N, C-alpha and C positions, 0 to 999 in steps of 0.2 A: 563520533556520530555513528549510530547504529540504525541501519535501515532494515526493516523486516517486511518481507513479502509473504503475507498470509494467504493461503490458498487451500483448496481441497484437491484431492487426487483426481486427475483427469480434467482439470479446469482448462478450457481451450484458450484462455487469455493469460495464463500464468507466464509462459515463456516470453511472450511479447512484452509484458509488463516488466519482467526482469531485465530484458534487453534495453528497454527505454531508460530504466533506472541506471544501468551501467553506462549508457551513452551520455546521460546528463552528468553523471559524476566525472566521466572522462573529459567532457567538454568544459566543465567548470574547474577541472584539475583539483578535485576533492578526493581525498583518501578516506573512505568510509567502509565500515564493515557491513556486508549484506548477509542477512540470514533469511533462509527460506523456511517458513513454518507451515507445516501441514495441519490443517484444522480438520478434525475427524467427526464432528457432530455438533449438535446444538449446545451442549454443555461447553465444549471448547469455544464455540462462537461467542457465547456470553462472557466467558472468562477472559478471552483475548480481545474483546471489543471488536468483533469481526462483523463488518457490514456486508459481507459477501465476497466471493472470490473473483479477482484478487483484491485484497485490501493491503495498502502500503502504509506503514507507520514509520515515523522517524523519531527515534528515542521515545517510543511508546505513544506518539501522537499521530493521529490520522492525517494524511496529506491534505484532506479536504476540510477546510474550516467549517463548511456548512453542516457537517455531521458530528463535529466534536462535542456538541451538547446533547446529542441524541443517545438513546439506549435501546433502540429497536434492532438489536443484533440479530443476524440471520445466517443460517447455514444454507446459502444459496449463491447464485451468480450475482455479481455486482455490475451495475451499469453506471457509466460515467457519461451522462447525456445519452447519446444514441449508440455508444460503443461499450464494449466490455473491458477495454484497456484505458487506464487513466491517461489523459492528455499530457504530453511532455511538459507544457507550461505549468500545469498543476503540480507536477513533481518538482520542477525547477523552483517554483515559488516557495514550496514547502521546505526545500533544502536551504534556500537563501534565508527564509524566515528563521530556521533553526540555527543557522550560522550567526545571525544577528542576536540571538537570545543569549 
């Protein structure tokens, strides 16, 4: 399992998102590779299926099922409800989903 955290330089939510991913993996006792990927512009955003910073993908799939069919990629900040950091339960559900696949 490879988890990618896509972000742009200076993203205020990148470090917290990375820590939440690490915490979930530790708590679930899962060994996974974490890659941090810097997105540098709109072209990267489109190529990487980037919905804003931070975007977390597991084996190339976004953690949020609600965006998986979308293509409105954006070089911008990403919101998860009212916060810029994805909720722990969204990350955990996506990891469990990938493990079942």
